[in-house]
N, C-alpha and C positions, 0 to 999 in steps of 0.2 A: 185780392187786394190787401187783405189784412197781412198776408205774408210779406208783401213788398214793403208795407209800412213797418213791420217788425225789423226787416233787414235795414231799411233806411234809418230807423231809430238806433240800431246797433252801430251802424257806420258813423252816424252823427255823434253818438256817445263815445265811440272809440276816438274820433277826431278831437272831441273836447278833452278827453282824458289825456291824450298825447300832447295837446297844447298846455294843459294844466301841468303835466309831468315835466315838460320842458321848462316851464317857469320855475317849478319847485326844485327839480333836480338838474337843472340846466348847467351849462358850462359857465364857470366863473373866470373872469379875466384878472390876472394879477398885475400889479404895477411892476415896474422894472426893479424897484427896491425890494418888494416882496419876493420876487423871483430870485434875486441875488441872495437874499437872506435864506431862502429855501435851499438854494444850491450850496451855500456855505454850511448850513446845518447838515446837509446830507454828506458833504465831504468830511466834516468833523466826525460824524458818526462812523464813516468808513475808516478814518484814521484810528479812532478809538477801538473799532473791531479788529483792525490789523494789529494794533499794539497788544490787545488782549490775547490774540492768537499767538503772537510772538512770545509774550510773557508766559503763556501756558506751555509753549514748547520748551522754553528755557527752564521752567520749573520741572517739566518732565525729564529733561537732560540732567538737571541737578539732582533729582531723586535717583536716577540711574547711577550717577557718579557716587552718591552717598551710599547706595546699596553695595556697589563694588567696594567702596572703602570699608564698609562694615564687614564684608566677606573676607577681605585681606587682613583686617584686624583680628578676626576670629582665627584665621590661619596662623597669624603671628602669636596669638595667645597659646594655641595648641603646640606650636613649635617651641615656645618659651617653656611651657610645661615639660615637654620632652627633654629640653636642654637642662632644666633644673633637676630632672631625675638623673640625668647622666652625670652632672657635675656634683651633685649632692654627696657629701662625705658619708660613706657607709662604713663605720667603724667595725660593725659585725662581719663584714666580708673579709677583713684582714685581721682576724682575731689572733692568729698565730704570730703575726708580725708584732702586734701590740703586746702580746704575752712575752715575746722574746725581749722587747725593749724594756718592759717592766721588770723582767727577771734580771737583766743586765744592770739596770738602774738600782734595783734593790741590793744586788750583790755589791755594786760599787759603793753605795751609801753605807752598807753594813761594814764593808772592809775599811772605809774611811773612818767611821766612828771607832772601830776596833783599833786602828792604828793610832788614833788620837788618844784613846784611853791607855794604850800601852806606853805612850811618851810620858804621861804623868804618873 
């Protein structure tokens, strides 16, 4: 009999606990206005989340485009440096040509001065 009393007390305690838990953690009923506000808040948060994911993807695309632009500008700089080396005047490469120009100019100037001094 003591065993059946223990089981009965456990069942009664469990039933009381379930009744108390239903009161404490039970289902709450929202008014129409509260439900509408809740739905609107959820929709706003979904829109914000979507816009954040779109802006993140746009930022990722922008970063990719800027990296490509940096690469192309670095290539332009390298090509410009090569062009500058090709176009750069290198007087030392044509030293015989400049020597000949200098010799002819010196001869012409000396001859001109000599002819002027012979006139006077």
